[in-house]
C-alpha positions, 0 to 999 in steps of 0.5 A, a space after each residue: 497446513 502444518 499446525 504451529 510448533 510456537 506457543 503464542 500468548 493469550 489475547 491481551 486485554 482491551 485496555 492493554 491494546 487501547 494503552 498501546 494504541 494511545 503510546 503511538 501518538 504519545 510516545 512520538 516525540 521527533 520533531 519533524 518538519 523542514 530545517 528552517 522550523 527545526 531551527 526555530 524549535 531548538 531555539 525554543 528549546 534553549 531558550 526554555 532549558 535550564 542551563 546544564 540543558 543548555 550547555 548540552 543542546 548548543 555545545 552537543 546536540 545541536 552542533 552534531 544535527 548541523 553537520 550531519 549529512 544523512 536523513 537517517 543520522 539526523 532523524 536519530 539525533 532529532 529522536 534524541 532531542 525529543 526525548 530529551 525535550 519530553 524527559 525535562 518536561 517541555 512537552 508544550 515546546 513539542 506541541 508549539 512546534 507542531 502547531 508551528 509546522 502546521 501553521 506554516 506549512 499547510 495553511 494554503 492546503 487546509 483553507 483550500 479544502 475547508 472553502 466550500 466554494 463552487 464545484 464538486 464535493 471535496 475529498 481527502 485521501 489519507 494514507 500512510 504511503 498512496 499506492 496506485 489503486 486510489 490513484 486510478 480512482 482519484 484520476 476518475 473522481 476528478 473528471 467528474 468534477 470531485 476536488 480531491 487532496 491527499 494527505 500522506 504521512 510519508 512523501 511521495 516518491 519524485 518519479 511518481 509525484 507529476 502523475 500524483 499531481 495530475 490526480 489530486 488538487 493538493 498533496 501535503 506530507 506529515 514527515 512521517 509524523 501521525 501526530 501531525 497527520 492527527 493535527 491535519 485531520 482536526 484541521 480539515 472539514 471535507 465532505 468525505 474522508 477516504 482512508 487507505 488501510 493496510 496490515 499494520 496502518 489501520 491506526 490511519 483508519 482509526 485516527 480519521 474516524 475519531 477527528 473527521 467532524 462531520 464528513 464520512 469516513 470511507 475506509 479502503 482496504 488492501 490485505 486484511 489482518 484477520 483474512 490473512 491468517 489466524 490470530 496465533 499464526 500471525 503471533 509466530 512472525 509479528 509480536 502478539 500486541 501487535 496482532 491484537 491491536 491490528 485485529 481491535 483496529 479493524 473491528 473499530 473501523 468495521 463499526 464505526 466507518 461509513 463505508 468499506 472498499 475492498 478487494 475480496 468477493 461476497 464470501 470472504 467479505 461475509 466470513 469477515 462480517 461475522 468474524 467482526 460482528 460488523 459490516 458497513 455498506 461495502 463494495 469490490 473495487 479492483 485496480 481496473 484499468 486506467 484509460 490514461 494508462 492503456 497501451 498496446 503496442 507491438 512485441 519484440 517477440 515476432 521478430 526474435 522469436 523470444 517469448 517474454 513475460 514480467 513480473 510487476 511489483 515487489 517479491 517477498 524478501 526472504 528474510 528472517 521476517 518474511 517465513 515462507 509459512 506466511 507469505 504464498 509468494 514466498 517461492 516466486 523464485 522456483 516459478 521464474 526459474 521453471 520459465 527460464 529453463 522452459 527458455 523464456 525471458 523473464 523481468 522483474 519490474 519491481 515497485 518504483 515504491 520498494 526497489 530491490 538492492 542486489 547486495 540485500 542478501 533478502 533478494 538474492 536468490 534472484 540476483 542469483 538467477 540473474 547471474 545464472 541465466 542471461 535472459 533474466 534481468 531485474 529492472 527499475 520500477 516506473 510511474 504508472 502512466 509509463 507503465 504500460 508503454 514498457 509492459 507492452 514490449 512483453 508476452 505475457 504478465 505473470 502472478 505464478 508461484 510455487 504453492 506448497 500447502 504443506 507448508 503454508 499457514 495462511 487462511 484457505 479463504 484468503 488464497 482462494 480469494 485475494 486478487 493482485 493488482 499486478 494483474 490490471 496493470 497488464 491488461 492496460 498493455 493488453 497482455 495475457 496473464 498467468 495466474 495460479 489457479 490456487 488463487 480461486 477468485 483471481 483465477 476465476 477473473 481470468 478463465 471466465 473473461 478468456 484473459 489468461 491461464 490458470 497454472 496449478 503449481 504442480 504445471 509450472 514445468 509444463 507452462 509452454 505446452 499449454 502456450 502452444 494451444 493458447 490462442 493469443 490473438 483471441 485472449 488480446 481481443 478478449 483483453 481489449 473488450 475487458 479493459 473497455 467494459 471494466 476501465 476505472 472511468 466506468 468502475 467509479 460509478 460504483 464508488 460514487 454511489 458508495 459515497 451517496 449512500 454514505 453521505 446520505 445518512 449524516 
C-alpha cells in the first residue's frame, strides 16, 4: 500500500460535524410531491407573497415549471422555488406543503403500520434505495407472519416493483426528501425499524434512531466507511467533512442502535468495535440464497463447447471520483480480457439499479472490449426473481479483478473480510464461482465448501489450466447442498433472534 502524497486537514471539531448533519435537513428546500400538490404549494406561495414576488412567480417561474418536459429541469426549477420560499421568510409554507404531502399521500400507509390489529410484529424497513439483501430477508420474514413495510427515499425502479410488492405489505417513497422521510418516521409506530445503512447514507440510521419513539432500531450495514479505509486516505477522494460526518454517524449508530446486521467476519467486527468503543448485539447476514430465486438449468456449453462466464452487478466506473487506489474492482476489465483471451465467453449482467451507458466515458474500457471480442457482451440486468433463470445458462460466475497491492490503499482487514453479494446470486443458479484469493474470507466460503475456485491476481492467465482439473459436477452438487443448508428462509431465524433480543431490552 503506497502512502498518500496529498495533505488532508485535521479532523473537524464535533461541533462542526454536528452542524453539518443539521444542515442536511435545514438546507433541503425543494418542495416534493406529485404535480397536483406542487400546484397547491405554488398557489399557497403566490397568495402569501408580496406583489413583486407574485409577479416573479406568476410571470416567470411557474410558467417555466409547467413547460418543463424533463424531471431534471423541473427539479432544478423547484429547487430555485424552494430557495425563494425560504429567502422570503415563507418556510412555514414549505412545512405546510410537507404536511400536506404526508397527509394526502401517506395517510393509508401510516394507518396500516400503526394498526396493531392481529398478526405478527410490524417491521418498517428504511432505505435510500432498497437493495436485494433486505429483499431476501423480507420475503422470508413475511412467510413467518411479520407485517412488513418499506419507506424508501427514492422510488423502487419499475422493473423491480413486482418482486418488492411480494415482499412488503406496503411501500412508499419520499421523492428523495430526507425532511419528508423524517416526518414519516415520526408518524410511524411499528415494533421494529430495520434501516439499510450504506456508506455516505448513514444519515438514515441516525435519523431513524432519533425519531423512532418506542420502536427498536436494527441497522444493517453493507460497506462500512471506517472499515473500508483510513480517514486520511478517504479524504484524498471525498470531502473531509463528509468523511468525518460518516465516521461520526457510524459511531452514533454503534452507540445508540439496538442491534446491528453486517456481512463481515468476527475479526473485522472486533476491530470495528475497538475503533468506536461501542458495539450492540450483532449478527453476520450474507445475501443467502432465496428459495424463490433458485433455478438449475441446462448449459448451452454442452452443445457448442464454449465456456461461459458471467459477472453480475455494476463494474466500478473509471472516472476521476473512482481512483484505482480506493476501488479494489477497478481492474475488473483486466480479468475479463484475460478470460476472453483464453477463449471464454464473458457477459456483464449489470445491476438494474445502475445501468451502463455505452456513451459514458467512465465505462469506455468495457465497451471497447465489446468491440474487440465477439464473445463479450454488456447486458441489461434483470430483477432477482428472473435472475436465476438467466444465470443458469452460464457455466461460472466470477468476482475477479487484478489487484495491485502497491496501488490499492483500502484497509487490509477490509480486503480480507469483505464478501461480495453477487456470489450468492450465482449459487442460486447452481454456478460455481471464481473469486480473488486476496479476498480471504470470501475465498474461504467458496473453497471450504467446494463451491468454486480462489484465484490470485497473478494467476488470472492460467484459469483454464485450473479448470481442466476442476470437478465441475462435484462443485454443482456442493452448491445445491449449500443452498439447502444456508438458504435465507433457514438463516432468517438468526435475524428473528436478534429482533427478539433487541425487543427484550425495551
